[in-house]
mmCIF file of the N, C-alpha and C atoms, coordinates in Angstrom:
data_MODEL
# 
_entry.id   MODEL 
# 
loop_
_atom_site.group_PDB 
_atom_site.id 
_atom_site.type_symbol 
_atom_site.label_atom_id 
_atom_site.label_alt_id 
_atom_site.label_comp_id 
_atom_site.label_asym_id 
_atom_site.label_entity_id 
_atom_site.label_seq_id 
_atom_site.pdbx_PDB_ins_code 
_atom_site.Cartn_x 
_atom_site.Cartn_y 
_atom_site.Cartn_z 
_atom_site.occupancy 
_atom_site.B_iso_or_equiv 
_atom_site.pdbx_formal_charge 
_atom_site.auth_seq_id 
_atom_site.auth_comp_id 
_atom_site.auth_asym_id 
_atom_site.auth_atom_id 
_atom_site.pdbx_PDB_model_num 
ATOM 1   N N  . UNK A 1 1  ? 26.449 12.935  -9.545 1.00 0.00 ? 1  UNK A N  1 
ATOM 2   C CA . UNK A 1 1  ? 26.675 13.303  -8.161 1.00 0.00 ? 1  UNK A CA 1 
ATOM 3   C C  . UNK A 1 1  ? 28.158 13.591  -7.981 1.00 0.00 ? 1  UNK A C  1 
ATOM 4   N N  . UNK A 1 2  ? 28.486 14.671  -7.290 1.00 0.00 ? 2  UNK A N  1 
ATOM 5   C CA . UNK A 1 2  ? 29.895 14.971  -7.085 1.00 0.00 ? 2  UNK A CA 1 
ATOM 6   C C  . UNK A 1 2  ? 30.345 14.547  -5.687 1.00 0.00 ? 2  UNK A C  1 
ATOM 7   N N  . UNK A 1 3  ? 31.644 14.691  -5.431 1.00 0.00 ? 3  UNK A N  1 
ATOM 8   C CA . UNK A 1 3  ? 32.230 14.239  -4.176 1.00 0.00 ? 3  UNK A CA 1 
ATOM 9   C C  . UNK A 1 3  ? 31.549 14.862  -2.966 1.00 0.00 ? 3  UNK A C  1 
ATOM 10  N N  . UNK A 1 4  ? 31.134 16.105  -3.072 1.00 0.00 ? 4  UNK A N  1 
ATOM 11  C CA . UNK A 1 4  ? 30.506 16.788  -1.948 1.00 0.00 ? 4  UNK A CA 1 
ATOM 12  C C  . UNK A 1 4  ? 29.129 16.235  -1.609 1.00 0.00 ? 4  UNK A C  1 
ATOM 13  N N  . UNK A 1 5  ? 28.555 15.427  -2.485 1.00 0.00 ? 5  UNK A N  1 
ATOM 14  C CA . UNK A 1 5  ? 27.236 14.875  -2.245 1.00 0.00 ? 5  UNK A CA 1 
ATOM 15  C C  . UNK A 1 5  ? 27.276 13.473  -1.646 1.00 0.00 ? 5  UNK A C  1 
ATOM 16  N N  . UNK A 1 6  ? 28.430 12.930  -1.376 1.00 0.00 ? 6  UNK A N  1 
ATOM 17  C CA . UNK A 1 6  ? 28.522 11.606  -0.783 1.00 0.00 ? 6  UNK A CA 1 
ATOM 18  C C  . UNK A 1 6  ? 27.892 11.604  0.597  1.00 0.00 ? 6  UNK A C  1 
ATOM 19  N N  . UNK A 1 7  ? 27.297 10.480  0.932  1.00 0.00 ? 7  UNK A N  1 
ATOM 20  C CA . UNK A 1 7  ? 26.601 10.330  2.204  1.00 0.00 ? 7  UNK A CA 1 
ATOM 21  C C  . UNK A 1 7  ? 27.587 10.056  3.337  1.00 0.00 ? 7  UNK A C  1 
ATOM 22  N N  . UNK A 1 8  ? 27.270 10.534  4.495  1.00 0.00 ? 8  UNK A N  1 
ATOM 23  C CA . UNK A 1 8  ? 28.058 10.228  5.689  1.00 0.00 ? 8  UNK A CA 1 
ATOM 24  C C  . UNK A 1 8  ? 27.792 8.779   6.084  1.00 0.00 ? 8  UNK A C  1 
ATOM 25  N N  . UNK A 1 9  ? 28.789 8.061   6.612  1.00 0.00 ? 9  UNK A N  1 
ATOM 26  C CA . UNK A 1 9  ? 28.597 6.663   7.011  1.00 0.00 ? 9  UNK A CA 1 
ATOM 27  C C  . UNK A 1 9  ? 27.481 6.456   8.030  1.00 0.00 ? 9  UNK A C  1 
ATOM 28  N N  . UNK A 1 10 ? 27.132 7.479   8.782  1.00 0.00 ? 10 UNK A N  1 
ATOM 29  C CA . UNK A 1 10 ? 26.027 7.349   9.735  1.00 0.00 ? 10 UNK A CA 1 
ATOM 30  C C  . UNK A 1 10 ? 24.957 8.413   9.491  1.00 0.00 ? 10 UNK A C  1 
ATOM 31  N N  . UNK A 1 11 ? 24.806 8.813   8.227  1.00 0.00 ? 11 UNK A N  1 
ATOM 32  C CA . UNK A 1 11 ? 23.888 9.887   7.883  1.00 0.00 ? 11 UNK A CA 1 
ATOM 33  C C  . UNK A 1 11 ? 22.469 9.462   7.577  1.00 0.00 ? 11 UNK A C  1 
ATOM 34  N N  . UNK A 1 12 ? 22.167 8.177   7.594  1.00 0.00 ? 12 UNK A N  1 
ATOM 35  C CA . UNK A 1 12 ? 20.832 7.711   7.252  1.00 0.00 ? 12 UNK A CA 1 
ATOM 36  C C  . UNK A 1 12 ? 19.881 7.697   8.437  1.00 0.00 ? 12 UNK A C  1 
ATOM 37  N N  . UNK A 1 13 ? 18.673 7.254   8.191  1.00 0.00 ? 13 UNK A N  1 
ATOM 38  C CA . UNK A 1 13 ? 17.654 7.123   9.222  1.00 0.00 ? 13 UNK A CA 1 
ATOM 39  C C  . UNK A 1 13 ? 18.090 6.128   10.300 1.00 0.00 ? 13 UNK A C  1 
ATOM 40  N N  . UNK A 1 14 ? 18.711 5.010   9.866  1.00 0.00 ? 14 UNK A N  1 
ATOM 41  C CA . UNK A 1 14 ? 19.159 3.973   10.791 1.00 0.00 ? 14 UNK A CA 1 
ATOM 42  C C  . UNK A 1 14 ? 20.662 4.119   11.008 1.00 0.00 ? 14 UNK A C  1 
ATOM 43  N N  . UNK A 1 15 ? 21.066 4.290   12.241 1.00 0.00 ? 15 UNK A N  1 
ATOM 44  C CA . UNK A 1 15 ? 22.473 4.491   12.582 1.00 0.00 ? 15 UNK A CA 1 
ATOM 45  C C  . UNK A 1 15 ? 23.200 3.156   12.746 1.00 0.00 ? 15 UNK A C  1 
ATOM 46  N N  . UNK A 1 16 ? 24.526 3.142   12.591 1.00 0.00 ? 16 UNK A N  1 
ATOM 47  C CA . UNK A 1 16 ? 25.294 1.919   12.811 1.00 0.00 ? 16 UNK A CA 1 
ATOM 48  C C  . UNK A 1 16 ? 24.992 1.336   14.197 1.00 0.00 ? 16 UNK A C  1 
ATOM 49  N N  . UNK A 1 17 ? 24.806 0.012   14.228 1.00 0.00 ? 17 UNK A N  1 
ATOM 50  C CA . UNK A 1 17 ? 24.478 -0.675  15.475 1.00 0.00 ? 17 UNK A CA 1 
ATOM 51  C C  . UNK A 1 17 ? 22.992 -0.854  15.721 1.00 0.00 ? 17 UNK A C  1 
ATOM 52  N N  . UNK A 1 18 ? 22.157 -0.169  14.935 1.00 0.00 ? 18 UNK A N  1 
ATOM 53  C CA . UNK A 1 18 ? 20.707 -0.293  15.076 1.00 0.00 ? 18 UNK A CA 1 
ATOM 54  C C  . UNK A 1 18 ? 20.248 -1.693  14.693 1.00 0.00 ? 18 UNK A C  1 
ATOM 55  N N  . UNK A 1 19 ? 19.329 -2.255  15.478 1.00 0.00 ? 19 UNK A N  1 
ATOM 56  C CA . UNK A 1 19 ? 18.730 -3.550  15.149 1.00 0.00 ? 19 UNK A CA 1 
ATOM 57  C C  . UNK A 1 19 ? 17.406 -3.300  14.436 1.00 0.00 ? 19 UNK A C  1 
ATOM 58  N N  . UNK A 1 20 ? 17.228 -3.988  13.308 1.00 0.00 ? 20 UNK A N  1 
ATOM 59  C CA . UNK A 1 20 ? 16.026 -3.841  12.492 1.00 0.00 ? 20 UNK A CA 1 
ATOM 60  C C  . UNK A 1 20 ? 15.316 -5.182  12.335 1.00 0.00 ? 20 UNK A C  1 
ATOM 61  N N  . UNK A 1 21 ? 14.008 -5.117  12.180 1.00 0.00 ? 21 UNK A N  1 
ATOM 62  C CA . UNK A 1 21 ? 13.208 -6.310  11.886 1.00 0.00 ? 21 UNK A CA 1 
ATOM 63  C C  . UNK A 1 21 ? 12.563 -6.101  10.526 1.00 0.00 ? 21 UNK A C  1 
ATOM 64  N N  . UNK A 1 22 ? 12.718 -7.102  9.648  1.00 0.00 ? 22 UNK A N  1 
ATOM 65  C CA . UNK A 1 22 ? 12.067 -7.045  8.338  1.00 0.00 ? 22 UNK A CA 1 
ATOM 66  C C  . UNK A 1 22 ? 10.590 -7.352  8.554  1.00 0.00 ? 22 UNK A C  1 
ATOM 67  N N  . UNK A 1 23 ? 9.718  -6.449  8.168  1.00 0.00 ? 23 UNK A N  1 
ATOM 68  C CA . UNK A 1 23 ? 8.280  -6.595  8.448  1.00 0.00 ? 23 UNK A CA 1 
ATOM 69  C C  . UNK A 1 23 ? 7.664  -7.831  7.795  1.00 0.00 ? 23 UNK A C  1 
ATOM 70  N N  . UNK A 1 24 ? 8.120  -8.216  6.611  1.00 0.00 ? 24 UNK A N  1 
ATOM 71  C CA . UNK A 1 24 ? 7.524  -9.348  5.893  1.00 0.00 ? 24 UNK A CA 1 
ATOM 72  C C  . UNK A 1 24 ? 8.034  -10.692 6.404  1.00 0.00 ? 24 UNK A C  1 
ATOM 73  N N  . UNK A 1 25 ? 9.358  -10.807 6.599  1.00 0.00 ? 25 UNK A N  1 
ATOM 74  C CA . UNK A 1 25 ? 9.942  -12.101 6.962  1.00 0.00 ? 25 UNK A CA 1 
ATOM 75  C C  . UNK A 1 25 ? 10.164 -12.276 8.458  1.00 0.00 ? 25 UNK A C  1 
ATOM 76  N N  . UNK A 1 26 ? 10.231 -11.165 9.189  1.00 0.00 ? 26 UNK A N  1 
ATOM 77  C CA . UNK A 1 26 ? 10.511 -11.232 10.617 1.00 0.00 ? 26 UNK A CA 1 
ATOM 78  C C  . UNK A 1 26 ? 11.994 -11.357 10.936 1.00 0.00 ? 26 UNK A C  1 
ATOM 79  N N  . UNK A 1 27 ? 12.844 -11.380 9.907  1.00 0.00 ? 27 UNK A N  1 
ATOM 80  C CA . UNK A 1 27 ? 14.280 -11.498 10.115 1.00 0.00 ? 27 UNK A CA 1 
ATOM 81  C C  . UNK A 1 27 ? 14.849 -10.295 10.853 1.00 0.00 ? 27 UNK A C  1 
ATOM 82  N N  . UNK A 1 28 ? 15.870 -10.552 11.670 1.00 0.00 ? 28 UNK A N  1 
ATOM 83  C CA . UNK A 1 28 ? 16.524 -9.490  12.421 1.00 0.00 ? 28 UNK A CA 1 
ATOM 84  C C  . UNK A 1 28 ? 17.878 -9.173  11.802 1.00 0.00 ? 28 UNK A C  1 
ATOM 85  N N  . UNK A 1 29 ? 18.188 -7.888  11.740 1.00 0.00 ? 29 UNK A N  1 
ATOM 86  C CA . UNK A 1 29 ? 19.412 -7.419  11.094 1.00 0.00 ? 29 UNK A CA 1 
ATOM 87  C C  . UNK A 1 29 ? 20.031 -6.305  11.919 1.00 0.00 ? 29 UNK A C  1 
ATOM 88  N N  . UNK A 1 30 ? 21.345 -6.161  11.828 1.00 0.00 ? 30 UNK A N  1 
ATOM 89  C CA . UNK A 1 30 ? 22.058 -5.069  12.492 1.00 0.00 ? 30 UNK A CA 1 
ATOM 90  C C  . UNK A 1 30 ? 22.727 -4.211  11.419 1.00 0.00 ? 30 UNK A C  1 
ATOM 91  N N  . UNK A 1 31 ? 22.476 -2.909  11.491 1.00 0.00 ? 31 UNK A N  1 
ATOM 92  C CA . UNK A 1 31 ? 23.070 -1.964  10.547 1.00 0.00 ? 31 UNK A CA 1 
ATOM 93  C C  . UNK A 1 31 ? 24.565 -1.849  10.836 1.00 0.00 ? 31 UNK A C  1 
ATOM 94  N N  . UNK A 1 32 ? 25.391 -2.010  9.798  1.00 0.00 ? 32 UNK A N  1 
ATOM 95  C CA . UNK A 1 32 ? 26.834 -1.845  9.928  1.00 0.00 ? 32 UNK A CA 1 
ATOM 96  C C  . UNK A 1 32 ? 27.200 -0.397  9.617  1.00 0.00 ? 32 UNK A C  1 
ATOM 97  N N  . UNK A 1 33 ? 26.763 0.098   8.463  1.00 0.00 ? 33 UNK A N  1 
ATOM 98  C CA . UNK A 1 33 ? 27.035 1.474   8.080  1.00 0.00 ? 33 UNK A CA 1 
ATOM 99  C C  . UNK A 1 33 ? 26.276 1.827   6.827  1.00 0.00 ? 33 UNK A C  1 
ATOM 100 N N  . UNK A 1 34 ? 26.311 3.105   6.488  1.00 0.00 ? 34 UNK A N  1 
ATOM 101 C CA . UNK A 1 34 ? 25.749 3.606   5.243  1.00 0.00 ? 34 UNK A CA 1 
ATOM 102 C C  . UNK A 1 34 ? 26.930 3.942   4.349  1.00 0.00 ? 34 UNK A C  1 
ATOM 103 N N  . UNK A 1 35 ? 26.951 3.375   3.155  1.00 0.00 ? 35 UNK A N  1 
ATOM 104 C CA . UNK A 1 35 ? 28.083 3.534   2.238  1.00 0.00 ? 35 UNK A CA 1 
ATOM 105 C C  . UNK A 1 35 ? 27.591 4.104   0.913  1.00 0.00 ? 35 UNK A C  1 
ATOM 106 N N  . UNK A 1 36 ? 28.530 4.362   0.013  1.00 0.00 ? 36 UNK A N  1 
ATOM 107 C CA . UNK A 1 36 ? 28.213 4.814   -1.339 1.00 0.00 ? 36 UNK A CA 1 
ATOM 108 C C  . UNK A 1 36 ? 28.564 3.710   -2.333 1.00 0.00 ? 36 UNK A C  1 
ATOM 109 N N  . UNK A 1 37 ? 27.643 3.400   -3.240 1.00 0.00 ? 37 UNK A N  1 
ATOM 110 C CA . UNK A 1 37 ? 27.917 2.440   -4.302 1.00 0.00 ? 37 UNK A CA 1 
ATOM 111 C C  . UNK A 1 37 ? 28.907 3.114   -5.261 1.00 0.00 ? 37 UNK A C  1 
ATOM 112 N N  . UNK A 1 38 ? 30.006 2.447   -5.543 1.00 0.00 ? 38 UNK A N  1 
ATOM 113 C CA . UNK A 1 38 ? 31.088 3.065   -6.306 1.00 0.00 ? 38 UNK A CA 1 
ATOM 114 C C  . UNK A 1 38 ? 30.650 3.562   -7.680 1.00 0.00 ? 38 UNK A C  1 
ATOM 115 N N  . UNK A 1 39 ? 29.890 2.774   -8.404 1.00 0.00 ? 39 UNK A N  1 
ATOM 116 C CA . UNK A 1 39 ? 29.573 3.093   -9.793 1.00 0.00 ? 39 UNK A CA 1 
ATOM 117 C C  . UNK A 1 39 ? 28.717 4.357   -9.936 1.00 0.00 ? 39 UNK A C  1 
ATOM 118 N N  . UNK A 1 40 ? 27.836 4.635   -8.955 1.00 0.00 ? 40 UNK A N  1 
ATOM 119 C CA . UNK A 1 40 ? 26.946 5.781   -9.110 1.00 0.00 ? 40 UNK A CA 1 
ATOM 120 C C  . UNK A 1 40 ? 26.826 6.650   -7.850 1.00 0.00 ? 40 UNK A C  1 
ATOM 121 N N  . UNK A 1 41 ? 27.560 6.296   -6.799 1.00 0.00 ? 41 UNK A N  1 
ATOM 122 C CA . UNK A 1 41 ? 27.561 6.991   -5.517 1.00 0.00 ? 41 UNK A CA 1 
ATOM 123 C C  . UNK A 1 41 ? 26.200 6.992   -4.826 1.00 0.00 ? 41 UNK A C  1 
ATOM 124 N N  . UNK A 1 42 ? 25.316 6.054   -5.223 1.00 0.00 ? 42 UNK A N  1 
ATOM 125 C CA . UNK A 1 42 ? 24.029 5.919   -4.551 1.00 0.00 ? 42 UNK A CA 1 
ATOM 126 C C  . UNK A 1 42 ? 24.264 5.462   -3.113 1.00 0.00 ? 42 UNK A C  1 
ATOM 127 N N  . UNK A 1 43 ? 23.629 6.097   -2.134 1.00 0.00 ? 43 UNK A N  1 
ATOM 128 C CA . UNK A 1 43 ? 23.787 5.652   -0.760 1.00 0.00 ? 43 UNK A CA 1 
ATOM 129 C C  . UNK A 1 43 ? 23.109 4.295   -0.551 1.00 0.00 ? 43 UNK A C  1 
ATOM 130 N N  . UNK A 1 44 ? 23.780 3.415   0.192  1.00 0.00 ? 44 UNK A N  1 
ATOM 131 C CA . UNK A 1 44 ? 23.266 2.074   0.446  1.00 0.00 ? 44 UNK A CA 1 
ATOM 132 C C  . UNK A 1 44 ? 23.697 1.622   1.831  1.00 0.00 ? 44 UNK A C  1 
ATOM 133 N N  . UNK A 1 45 ? 22.825 0.898   2.502  1.00 0.00 ? 45 UNK A N  1 
ATOM 134 C CA . UNK A 1 45 ? 23.150 0.341   3.809  1.00 0.00 ? 45 UNK A CA 1 
ATOM 135 C C  . UNK A 1 45 ? 23.892 -0.977  3.653  1.00 0.00 ? 45 UNK A C  1 
ATOM 136 N N  . UNK A 1 46 ? 24.868 -1.180  4.520  1.00 0.00 ? 46 UNK A N  1 
ATOM 137 C CA . UNK A 1 46 ? 25.505 -2.476  4.698  1.00 0.00 ? 46 UNK A CA 1 
ATOM 138 C C  . UNK A 1 46 ? 24.934 -2.985  6.018  1.00 0.00 ? 46 UNK A C  1 
ATOM 139 N N  . UNK A 1 47 ? 24.374 -4.183  6.004  1.00 0.00 ? 47 UNK A N  1 
ATOM 140 C CA . UNK A 1 47 ? 23.759 -4.708  7.219  1.00 0.00 ? 47 UNK A CA 1 
ATOM 141 C C  . UNK A 1 47 ? 23.998 -6.209  7.327  1.00 0.00 ? 47 UNK A C  1 
ATOM 142 N N  . UNK A 1 48 ? 23.902 -6.723  8.546  1.00 0.00 ? 48 UNK A N  1 
ATOM 143 C CA . UNK A 1 48 ? 24.227 -8.115  8.846  1.00 0.00 ? 48 UNK A CA 1 
ATOM 144 C C  . UNK A 1 48 ? 22.998 -8.849  9.370  1.00 0.00 ? 48 UNK A C  1 
ATOM 145 N N  . UNK A 1 49 ? 22.769 -10.054 8.848  1.00 0.00 ? 49 UNK A N  1 
ATOM 146 C CA . UNK A 1 49 ? 21.719 -10.912 9.372  1.00 0.00 ? 49 UNK A CA 1 
ATOM 147 C C  . UNK A 1 49 ? 22.142 -11.403 10.751 1.00 0.00 ? 49 UNK A C  1 
ATOM 148 N N  . UNK A 1 50 ? 21.279 -11.261 11.726 1.00 0.00 ? 50 UNK A N  1 
ATOM 149 C CA . UNK A 1 50 ? 21.603 -11.720 13.073 1.00 0.00 ? 50 UNK A CA 1 
ATOM 150 C C  . UNK A 1 50 ? 21.396 -13.226 13.208 1.00 0.00 ? 50 UNK A C  1 
ATOM 151 N N  . UNK A 1 51 ? 20.751 -13.857 12.212 1.00 0.00 ? 51 UNK A N  1 
ATOM 152 C CA . UNK A 1 51 ? 20.562 -15.298 12.235 1.00 0.00 ? 51 UNK A CA 1 
ATOM 153 C C  . UNK A 1 51 ? 21.731 -16.023 11.556 1.00 0.00 ? 51 UNK A C  1 
ATOM 154 N N  . UNK A 1 52 ? 22.116 -15.561 10.367 1.00 0.00 ? 52 UNK A N  1 
ATOM 155 C CA . UNK A 1 52 ? 23.120 -16.278 9.568  1.00 0.00 ? 52 UNK A CA 1 
ATOM 156 C C  . UNK A 1 52 ? 24.478 -15.592 9.559  1.00 0.00 ? 52 UNK A C  1 
ATOM 157 N N  . UNK A 1 53 ? 24.521 -14.337 9.998  1.00 0.00 ? 53 UNK A N  1 
ATOM 158 C CA . UNK A 1 53 ? 25.731 -13.502 9.996  1.00 0.00 ? 53 UNK A CA 1 
ATOM 159 C C  . UNK A 1 53 ? 26.243 -13.216 8.581  1.00 0.00 ? 53 UNK A C  1 
ATOM 160 N N  . UNK A 1 54 ? 25.354 -13.352 7.589  1.00 0.00 ? 54 UNK A N  1 
ATOM 161 C CA . UNK A 1 54 ? 25.655 -12.916 6.231  1.00 0.00 ? 54 UNK A CA 1 
ATOM 162 C C  . UNK A 1 54 ? 25.550 -11.392 6.194  1.00 0.00 ? 54 UNK A C  1 
ATOM 163 N N  . UNK A 1 55 ? 26.323 -10.774 5.312  1.00 0.00 ? 55 UNK A N  1 
ATOM 164 C CA . UNK A 1 55 ? 26.257 -9.330  5.126  1.00 0.00 ? 55 UNK A CA 1 
ATOM 165 C C  . UNK A 1 55 ? 25.518 -9.027  3.834  1.00 0.00 ? 55 UNK A C  1 
ATOM 166 N N  . UNK A 1 56 ? 24.723 -7.970  3.862  1.00 0.00 ? 56 UNK A N  1 
ATOM 167 C CA . UNK A 1 56 ? 23.899 -7.575  2.732  1.00 0.00 ? 56 UNK A CA 1 
ATOM 168 C C  . UNK A 1 56 ? 24.077 -6.094  2.465  1.00 0.00 ? 56 UNK A C  1 
ATOM 169 N N  . UNK A 1 57 ? 23.750 -5.686  1.248  1.00 0.00 ? 57 UNK A N  1 
ATOM 170 C CA . UNK A 1 57 ? 23.764 -4.278  0.863  1.00 0.00 ? 57 UNK A CA 1 
ATOM 171 C C  . UNK A 1 57 ? 22.421 -3.978  0.204  1.00 0.00 ? 57 UNK A C  1 
ATOM 172 N N  . UNK A 1 58 ? 21.798 -2.882  0.637  1.00 0.00 ? 58 UNK A N  1 
ATOM 173 C CA . UNK A 1 58 ? 20.500 -2.503  0.073  1.00 0.00 ? 58 UNK A CA 1 
ATOM 174 C C  . UNK A 1 58 ? 20.482 -0.987  -0.078 1.00 0.00 ? 58 UNK A C  1 
ATOM 175 N N  . UNK A 1 59 ? 19.940 -0.469  -1.180 1.00 0.00 ? 59 UNK A N  1 
ATOM 176 C CA . UNK A 1 59 ? 19.858 0.985   -1.357 1.00 0.00 ? 59 UNK A CA 1 
ATOM 177 C C  . UNK A 1 59 ? 19.149 1.661   -0.180 1.00 0.00 ? 59 UNK A C  1 
ATOM 178 N N  . UNK A 1 60 ? 19.611 2.840   0.168  1.00 0.00 ? 60 UNK A N  1 
ATOM 179 C CA . UNK A 1 60 ? 19.037 3.584   1.285  1.00 0.00 ? 60 UNK A CA 1 
ATOM 180 C C  . UNK A 1 60 ? 17.528 3.770   1.116  1.00 0.00 ? 60 UNK A C  1 
ATOM 181 N N  . UNK A 1 61 ? 17.086 4.088   -0.083 1.00 0.00 ? 61 UNK A N  1 
ATOM 182 C CA . UNK A 1 61 ? 15.655 4.304   -0.303 1.00 0.00 ? 61 UNK A CA 1 
ATOM 183 C C  . UNK A 1 61 ? 14.822 3.068   0.025  1.00 0.00 ? 61 UNK A C  1 
ATOM 184 N N  . UNK A 1 62 ? 15.322 1.884   -0.302 1.00 0.00 ? 62 UNK A N  1 
ATOM 185 C CA . UNK A 1 62 ? 14.605 0.644   0.022  1.00 0.00 ? 62 UNK A CA 1 
ATOM 186 C C  . UNK A 1 62 ? 14.609 0.366   1.523  1.00 0.00 ? 62 UNK A C  1 
ATOM 187 N N  . UNK A 1 63 ? 15.734 0.599   2.170  1.00 0.00 ? 63 UNK A N  1 
ATOM 188 C CA . UNK A 1 63 ? 15.818 0.345   3.611  1.00 0.00 ? 63 UNK A CA 1 
ATOM 189 C C  . UNK A 1 63 ? 14.877 1.246   4.391  1.00 0.00 ? 63 UNK A C  1 
ATOM 190 N N  . UNK A 1 64 ? 14.679 2.456   3.897  1.00 0.00 ? 64 UNK A N  1 
ATOM 191 C CA . UNK A 1 64 ? 13.907 3.447   4.639  1.00 0.00 ? 64 UNK A CA 1 
ATOM 192 C C  . UNK A 1 64 ? 12.470 3.593   4.132  1.00 0.00 ? 64 UNK A C  1 
ATOM 193 N N  . UNK A 1 65 ? 11.999 2.637   3.304  1.00 0.00 ? 65 UNK A N  1 
ATOM 194 C CA . UNK A 1 65 ? 10.656 2.771   2.727  1.00 0.00 ? 65 UNK A CA 1 
ATOM 195 C C  . UNK A 1 65 ? 9.560  2.097   3.549  1.00 0.00 ? 65 UNK A C  1 
ATOM 196 N N  . UNK A 1 66 ? 9.892  1.601   4.734  1.00 0.00 ? 66 UNK A N  1 
ATOM 197 C CA . UNK A 1 66 ? 8.880  1.000   5.602  1.00 0.00 ? 66 UNK A CA 1 
ATOM 198 C C  . UNK A 1 66 ? 8.956  -0.505  5.703  1.00 0.00 ? 66 UNK A C  1 
ATOM 199 N N  . UNK A 1 67 ? 9.815  -1.146  4.928  1.00 0.00 ? 67 UNK A N  1 
ATOM 200 C CA . UNK A 1 67 ? 9.892  -2.617  5.004  1.00 0.00 ? 67 UNK A CA 1 
ATOM 201 C C  . UNK A 1 67 ? 10.681 -3.093  6.218  1.00 0.00 ? 67 UNK A C  1 
ATOM 202 N N  . UNK A 1 68 ? 11.415 -2.178  6.881  1.00 0.00 ? 68 UNK A N  1 
ATOM 203 C CA . UNK A 1 68 ? 12.155 -2.494  8.099  1.00 0.00 ? 68 UNK A CA 1 
ATOM 204 C C  . UNK A 1 68 ? 11.660 -1.609  9.232  1.00 0.00 ? 68 UNK A C  1 
ATOM 205 N N  . UNK A 1 69 ? 11.601 -2.170  10.436 1.00 0.00 ? 69 UNK A N  1 
ATOM 206 C CA . UNK A 1 69 ? 11.276 -1.372  11.610 1.00 0.00 ? 69 UNK A CA 1 
ATOM 207 C C  . UNK A 1 69 ? 12.394 -1.505  12.632 1.00 0.00 ? 69 UNK A C  1 
ATOM 208 N N  . UNK A 1 70 ? 12.672 -0.398  13.310 1.00 0.00 ? 70 UNK A N  1 
ATOM 209 C CA . UNK A 1 70 ? 13.724 -0.392  14.315 1.00 0.00 ? 70 UNK A CA 1 
ATOM 210 C C  . UNK A 1 70 ? 13.240 -1.087  15.563 1.00 0.00 ? 70 UNK A C  1 
ATOM 211 N N  . UNK A 1 71 ? 14.100 -1.937  16.132 1.00 0.00 ? 71 UNK A N  1 
ATOM 212 C CA . UNK A 1 71 ? 13.777 -2.684  17.350 1.00 0.00 ? 71 UNK A CA 1 
ATOM 213 C C  . UNK A 1 71 ? 14.508 -2.011  18.517 1.00 0.00 ? 71 UNK A C  1 
ATOM 214 N N  . UNK A 1 72 ? 13.761 -1.700  19.574 1.00 0.00 ? 72 UNK A N  1 
ATOM 215 C CA . UNK A 1 72 ? 14.379 -1.117  20.771 1.00 0.00 ? 72 UNK A CA 1 
ATOM 216 C C  . UNK A 1 72 ? 15.194 -2.186  21.491 1.00 0.00 ? 72 UNK A C  1 
ATOM 217 N N  . UNK A 1 73 ? 16.359 -1.798  21.959 1.00 0.00 ? 73 UNK A N  1 
ATOM 218 C CA . UNK A 1 73 ? 17.216 -2.756  22.683 1.00 0.00 ? 73 UNK A CA 1 
ATOM 219 C C  . UNK A 1 73 ? 17.338 -2.366  24.138 1.00 0.00 ? 73 UNK A C  1 
# 
């Protein structure tokens, strides 16, 4: 992947500030941004647990495969 193929920080399905619910666990998360993994430039979401305030990173494909649903605020 070259530099021109890098993802925009808000280019994914879920925009920064979006609240998501994990369908299996029921956990609530807030999207921080969409970033690129340095080693391979794979797009990945950075998101925060609304319960523990831990930050997590998950590949864009996993975040957008149906395991999370957007919660209306």
